[in-house]
C-alpha positions as CSV (number, residue, x, y, z in Angstrom):
1,M,94.0,57.4,-20.7
2,R,90.5,56.2,-19.8
3,I,88.1,57.9,-22.1
4,G,84.3,58.0,-22.3
5,I,82.5,58.7,-25.7
6,S,78.9,59.8,-26.1
7,C,77.6,60.2,-29.5
8,H,74.6,59.6,-31.8
9,H,74.4,55.9,-32.5
10,T,72.4,56.2,-35.7
11,Y,73.5,56.4,-39.4
12,G,75.5,59.5,-40.0
13,G,79.0,61.1,-40.2
14,S,79.3,62.2,-36.5
15,G,78.5,58.7,-35.1
16,A,80.8,57.2,-37.6
17,I,83.7,59.5,-36.7
18,A,83.1,59.1,-33.0
19,T,83.1,55.3,-33.2
20,E,86.1,55.1,-35.5
21,L,88.0,57.5,-33.1
22,G,87.2,55.3,-30.1
23,K,88.3,52.2,-32.0
24,A,91.5,53.8,-33.0
25,L,92.2,55.0,-29.5
26,A,91.6,51.5,-28.2
27,E,94.1,50.1,-30.6
28,R,96.6,52.6,-29.3
29,G,96.1,51.3,-25.7
30,H,93.6,53.6,-24.3
31,V,90.5,52.3,-22.6
32,V,87.4,53.4,-24.2
33,H,83.8,53.4,-22.8
34,F,81.0,54.2,-25.3
35,I,77.9,55.6,-23.4
36,N,74.9,55.6,-25.7
37,R,71.3,54.7,-26.1
38,S,72.3,52.0,-28.5
39,A,75.6,50.6,-29.7
40,P,77.0,52.8,-32.5
41,F,76.4,51.4,-35.9
42,R,80.1,51.2,-36.7
43,L,81.2,49.7,-33.5
44,G,81.6,46.2,-35.0
45,S,83.5,43.5,-33.2
46,F,84.7,43.3,-29.6
47,S,88.0,44.5,-28.2
48,K,89.8,44.2,-24.9
49,N,89.9,48.0,-24.6
50,I,86.4,48.8,-25.6
51,F,83.2,48.7,-23.4
52,Y,79.7,49.8,-24.1
53,H,77.2,51.2,-21.6
54,E,73.5,51.3,-22.7
55,V,71.4,54.2,-21.6
56,E,68.0,53.4,-20.6
57,A,65.5,56.3,-20.3
58,M,62.2,55.9,-18.4
59,H,59.0,57.0,-20.0
60,Y,56.2,58.5,-18.0
61,P,52.9,59.7,-19.5
62,L,52.8,63.0,-17.8
63,F,55.7,64.3,-19.8
64,E,55.7,64.7,-23.4
65,C,59.5,64.0,-23.9
66,P,61.4,60.9,-22.7
67,F,64.2,61.4,-20.2
68,H,67.0,60.5,-22.4
69,S,69.3,63.5,-21.6
70,L,68.8,63.0,-17.9
71,A,69.3,59.3,-18.2
72,L,72.5,59.9,-20.2
73,A,73.8,62.3,-17.5
74,T,73.1,59.6,-14.8
75,K,74.9,57.0,-16.9
76,I,78.0,59.2,-17.6
77,A,78.2,60.0,-14.0
78,E,78.1,56.3,-13.1
79,V,80.6,55.2,-15.6
80,A,82.9,58.1,-14.8
81,T,82.9,57.2,-11.1
82,Y,83.4,53.5,-11.3
83,E,85.7,53.4,-14.4
84,K,87.7,56.5,-13.3
85,L,87.4,58.3,-16.6
86,D,90.0,61.0,-17.4
87,I,88.1,62.4,-20.3
88,V,84.5,62.4,-21.5
89,H,84.3,63.2,-25.2
90,A,80.8,64.4,-26.3
91,H,80.0,64.3,-29.9
92,Y,77.4,67.1,-30.4
93,A,76.6,69.8,-28.0
94,I,73.1,68.7,-27.5
95,P,72.3,66.4,-25.8
96,H,75.8,64.9,-25.2
97,A,77.9,67.8,-23.9
98,L,75.0,69.1,-21.8
99,S,74.4,65.7,-20.2
100,A,78.1,65.4,-19.4
101,I,78.1,68.9,-17.8
102,L,75.1,67.7,-15.6
103,A,76.9,64.5,-14.8
104,R,79.9,66.5,-13.6
105,Q,77.7,68.7,-11.3
106,M,76.2,65.4,-9.9
107,L,79.6,64.3,-8.9
108,E,81.0,67.6,-7.5
109,D,80.8,66.4,-3.9
110,R,82.9,63.3,-4.8
111,C,85.7,65.3,-6.4
112,S,86.6,68.1,-4.0
113,D,90.3,68.3,-5.0
114,R,89.6,68.4,-8.8
115,R,86.9,67.9,-11.5
116,C,85.9,64.3,-11.9
117,F,86.7,64.3,-15.6
118,R,87.6,66.7,-18.3
119,L,85.0,67.4,-20.9
120,A,86.0,67.5,-24.6
121,T,83.2,68.5,-27.0
122,T,83.2,68.1,-30.8
123,L,80.8,70.1,-32.9
124,H,79.6,68.2,-36.0
125,G,77.3,70.6,-37.7
126,T,73.6,70.1,-37.0
127,D,74.1,71.0,-33.4
128,I,75.1,74.4,-34.5
129,T,73.6,75.1,-37.8
130,V,70.1,73.6,-37.2
131,V,69.6,73.1,-33.4
132,G,71.7,76.0,-32.3
133,A,70.3,78.3,-34.9
134,D,66.8,77.9,-33.4
135,S,66.1,80.7,-30.9
136,S,64.6,78.2,-28.4
137,M,67.9,76.3,-28.2
138,E,70.5,79.1,-28.7
139,G,71.1,79.6,-24.9
140,I,71.5,76.0,-24.1
141,V,73.9,75.3,-27.0
142,R,76.1,78.3,-25.9
143,L,76.2,76.9,-22.3
144,A,77.3,73.5,-23.6
145,I,80.1,75.1,-25.5
146,N,81.2,77.4,-22.8
147,R,81.1,74.9,-20.0
148,S,83.2,72.4,-21.9
149,D,86.8,72.3,-21.0
150,G,87.9,72.0,-24.8
151,V,85.9,72.4,-28.0
152,T,86.7,71.1,-31.5
153,A,85.0,71.5,-34.8
154,V,85.3,69.3,-37.8
155,S,85.9,72.1,-40.3
156,D,86.9,75.7,-40.5
157,Y,83.5,76.4,-41.9
158,L,81.8,75.0,-38.8
159,K,84.2,76.8,-36.5
160,N,83.5,80.1,-38.2
161,E,79.8,79.5,-38.0
162,T,80.0,78.7,-34.3
163,V,81.9,82.0,-33.6
164,R,79.4,83.8,-35.7
165,L,76.3,82.5,-34.1
166,F,77.4,82.1,-30.6
167,D,80.5,84.2,-29.9
168,P,81.7,81.4,-27.5
169,K,84.1,82.1,-24.7
170,R,86.0,78.9,-25.5
171,D,88.6,78.7,-28.2
172,I,87.6,76.2,-31.0
173,R,90.2,74.0,-32.4
174,V,89.7,72.4,-35.8
175,I,90.4,68.7,-36.1
176,P,88.9,67.5,-39.4
177,N,87.2,64.2,-40.0
178,F,89.3,61.3,-41.0
179,V,89.2,58.0,-43.0
180,D,90.9,54.8,-42.4
181,T,92.6,54.3,-45.9
182,D,93.6,50.8,-44.8
183,V,90.0,49.8,-44.9
184,F,88.6,52.3,-47.4
185,N,90.3,51.4,-50.6
186,R,89.1,50.0,-53.9
187,M,88.6,46.3,-53.6
188,P,90.0,44.2,-56.5
189,D,87.0,41.8,-56.8
190,G,84.8,44.4,-58.5
191,P,83.2,41.9,-60.9
192,A,82.1,39.6,-58.1
193,I,80.5,42.5,-56.3
194,R,78.8,43.8,-59.4
195,E,77.3,40.3,-59.9
196,K,76.1,40.1,-56.4
197,L,74.4,43.4,-56.9
198,G,72.9,42.4,-60.1
199,L,74.9,44.9,-62.0
200,G,76.0,44.6,-65.7
201,E,78.6,46.8,-67.5
202,E,76.8,50.1,-66.9
203,K,78.4,53.0,-65.0
204,V,77.5,53.2,-61.3
205,C,76.7,56.5,-59.5
206,I,76.3,56.4,-55.7
207,H,74.8,58.6,-52.9
208,L,75.1,58.0,-49.2
209,S,73.1,60.0,-46.6
210,N,70.4,60.0,-44.0
211,F,67.9,61.3,-46.6
212,R,67.1,64.5,-44.8
213,P,66.0,67.6,-46.7
214,V,69.5,69.1,-46.4
215,K,70.9,66.2,-48.5
216,R,68.6,67.3,-51.5
217,I,67.8,63.9,-52.7
218,G,65.6,65.4,-55.4
219,D,68.7,67.0,-56.9
220,V,70.5,63.5,-56.8
221,L,67.6,62.0,-58.8
222,A,67.3,64.9,-61.2
223,A,71.0,64.9,-62.0
224,F,71.1,61.1,-62.4
225,Y,67.9,61.2,-64.6
226,A,69.8,63.6,-67.0
227,I,72.9,61.4,-67.0
228,S,70.9,58.1,-67.5
229,K,69.2,59.5,-70.7
230,K,72.7,59.6,-72.4
231,I,74.8,56.9,-70.5
232,A,73.9,53.4,-69.4
233,A,74.0,53.9,-65.6
234,T,72.6,52.6,-62.3
235,L,72.2,54.8,-59.1
236,L,72.7,53.2,-55.7
237,L,71.1,55.0,-52.9
238,V,72.5,54.0,-49.6
239,G,70.8,55.1,-46.3
240,D,67.3,56.0,-45.2
241,G,65.4,58.8,-43.7
242,P,62.3,61.1,-44.0
243,D,62.8,61.8,-47.8
244,R,63.1,58.3,-48.9
245,S,59.4,57.8,-49.6
246,D,59.2,60.9,-51.8
247,A,62.3,59.7,-53.6
248,E,60.7,56.4,-54.4
249,V,57.6,58.1,-55.7
250,W,59.8,60.3,-57.9
251,V,61.6,57.4,-59.3
252,R,58.4,55.6,-60.2
253,E,56.7,58.6,-61.8
254,N,59.7,59.3,-63.9
255,G,60.2,55.7,-65.2
256,I,63.6,54.9,-63.8
257,V,62.7,52.2,-61.3
258,D,65.0,49.8,-63.1
259,R,68.0,52.1,-62.8
260,V,67.7,53.0,-59.2
261,R,68.5,50.8,-56.3
262,F,67.3,51.8,-52.8
263,L,69.8,49.7,-50.6
264,G,68.8,51.1,-47.2
265,K,71.3,51.3,-44.3
266,I,74.4,49.3,-44.8
267,D,77.3,49.3,-42.5
268,D,80.0,48.0,-44.8
269,I,80.0,50.4,-47.8
270,V,83.5,49.7,-49.1
271,P,82.2,47.1,-51.5
272,L,79.6,49.5,-52.9
273,L,82.2,52.2,-53.3
274,S,84.5,49.8,-55.0
275,V,82.2,49.4,-57.9
276,S,81.1,53.0,-58.0
277,D,82.3,55.4,-60.7
278,L,80.9,58.7,-59.3
279,M,79.4,60.0,-56.1
280,L,76.7,62.7,-56.1
281,M,76.4,64.9,-53.0
282,P,74.3,68.0,-53.7
283,S,73.9,69.0,-50.0
284,S,72.6,72.5,-49.2
285,G,75.0,72.3,-46.1
286,E,77.7,70.0,-44.8
287,S,79.9,70.7,-42.0
288,F,82.4,68.5,-43.5
289,G,81.2,65.7,-45.9
290,L,82.7,62.4,-44.5
291,A,80.8,60.2,-47.2
292,A,82.6,62.2,-49.9
293,L,86.1,61.6,-48.2
294,E,85.3,57.9,-47.8
295,A,84.3,57.7,-51.5
296,M,87.6,59.5,-52.5
297,A,89.6,57.0,-50.5
298,C,88.1,54.2,-52.7
299,G,89.0,56.2,-55.9
300,V,85.6,57.6,-56.6
301,P,85.5,61.1,-58.0
302,V,82.8,63.3,-56.4
303,I,80.4,66.0,-57.4
304,V,79.6,68.1,-54.5
305,T,78.2,71.7,-53.7
306,T,80.2,74.6,-52.6
307,A,78.3,74.5,-49.3
308,G,80.0,74.2,-46.0
309,G,83.1,72.2,-45.6
310,F,83.4,70.5,-49.1
311,P,85.8,73.0,-50.5
312,E,88.2,72.5,-47.7
313,F,89.3,69.1,-48.9
314,I,87.9,68.8,-52.5
315,A,89.4,70.8,-55.3
316,D,87.3,71.7,-58.3
317,G,88.6,69.9,-61.4
318,E,91.1,67.7,-59.5
319,H,89.0,65.4,-57.2
320,G,85.7,66.0,-58.8
321,F,83.7,69.2,-59.3
322,L,82.1,71.8,-57.0
323,V,78.7,73.2,-58.1
324,E,76.4,75.8,-56.6
325,T,73.5,74.4,-54.6
326,G,70.6,73.5,-56.8
327,D,72.7,73.6,-60.1
328,V,71.4,70.2,-61.3
329,E,72.3,71.0,-64.9
330,R,76.0,71.5,-64.2
331,M,76.0,68.5,-61.9
332,A,74.7,66.3,-64.7
333,E,77.0,67.9,-67.2
334,K,80.2,67.2,-65.2
335,G,78.9,63.7,-64.2
336,M,78.6,62.8,-67.9
337,F,82.2,64.2,-68.5
338,L,83.6,62.0,-65.9
339,L,81.7,58.9,-66.9
340,E,82.5,59.2,-70.6
341,D,86.2,60.1,-70.5
342,A,88.1,57.1,-69.2
343,E,91.4,58.9,-69.1
344,A,90.1,61.8,-67.1
345,W,88.3,59.4,-64.8
346,E,91.4,57.6,-64.1
347,R,93.3,60.9,-63.3
348,F,90.6,62.1,-61.0
349,S,90.5,58.7,-59.2
350,R,94.2,58.8,-58.4
351,N,93.9,62.4,-57.2
352,C,91.1,61.3,-54.9
353,V,93.0,58.6,-53.4
354,A,96.1,60.7,-52.8
355,R,94.1,63.4,-51.1
356,A,92.3,60.9,-48.9
357,R,95.6,59.7,-47.5
358,A,96.2,63.2,-46.1
359,Y,93.2,62.5,-43.8
360,H,94.3,59.0,-42.7
361,T,93.1,58.0,-39.3
362,G,96.5,57.9,-37.5
363,G,97.5,61.4,-37.9
364,L,94.1,62.8,-36.8
365,V,93.8,60.4,-33.8
366,E,97.2,61.7,-32.6
367,R,95.8,65.2,-32.7
368,Y,92.9,64.1,-30.5
369,E,95.4,62.5,-28.1
370,S,97.3,65.7,-27.9
371,F,94.1,67.7,-27.3
372,Y,93.0,65.4,-24.4
373,L,96.4,65.5,-22.8
374,R,96.4,69.3,-23.0
375,L,93.1,69.4,-21.2
376,L,94.3,67.0,-18.5
377,E,97.5,69.0,-18.0
378,E,95.6,72.2,-17.7
379,E,93.8,70.7,-14.8
380,G,96.9,69.0,-13.2
381,S,94.8,65.9,-12.7
382,Y,96.7,63.4,-14.9
383,S,100.1,61.8,-14.7
384,A,101.6,60.2,-17.8
385,G,100.7,56.5,-18.0
386,S,97.6,56.5,-15.9
387,G,94.7,54.5,-17.2
388,E,96.8,53.1,-20.1
């Protein structure tokens, strides 16, 4: 198959999954074209089956907003025409699915016998629970869902929220996020990594996110502060975003500057997870929680909230602990238990690795392949082997 992928290129779970999916599809012999404003942050090295097309949007002083969605539609139409795409996979309803719908309308006169490409849309969370929940965007999100040929969601939670908010005409298929357990596993050279990070023998807690309010960075800091008063520990904060400045102020005001490391955006997080003992993810809402799954694959127990998709792959008392949103005291209590009881930590760590293997890339990519083929067969526009 010849597949176009449009996604957010910035730090976050949706871009990571879209990119890893494209790379895995390319390894399986499909030709993949990324159509984005910038290269996705996990795209990495080159491949004979992967191509990247940059979207350049013009800016004009008369208009308050740049023309990114329109430029994206134009670029999708261009790539679909000249590369003869079978599928365009939009990750996020807005703007990617909407732009793909517009691209297809632009090409209608060139595709009289069939649609120019089939549109698969994957919902990742914010496009439904934040953007879609806004009354000014509700109608356009519903349009993007209903005009797609097939729609997936990354969790049952997100599927149910989409049905509740939009009552879509399209059936929504759940294909959960995945992790490449061949890449995400605990590296054996932990001491060398610790030395490079300037760490001693203390315990290591970690948090990865885009530092938006939904991630509740304040809860991460408060829980770690309580932990660090009783246990020698360092907190690694990976990522960046609007709440970072406030977090830095909080750390200074509470006198734990020497115990908290702001590492910024880092693409290769496996070494960091390999020296971590505990992940803290107190989000008020997560459609899935990819960072937690990647941590588990590296043998890191997790403490997360009951919000969103976490309970679908994390069992309380087995892979870590589930707490109610805002319950910093319980988060700290359970964190100290795991950090102080070596035998319990080893058991939880083994459970995490075993659980992550159930979400290995291969099986989930096969489900996406089957999903694409079903869309193409419904249209009658694809013969086995074309574009491969």
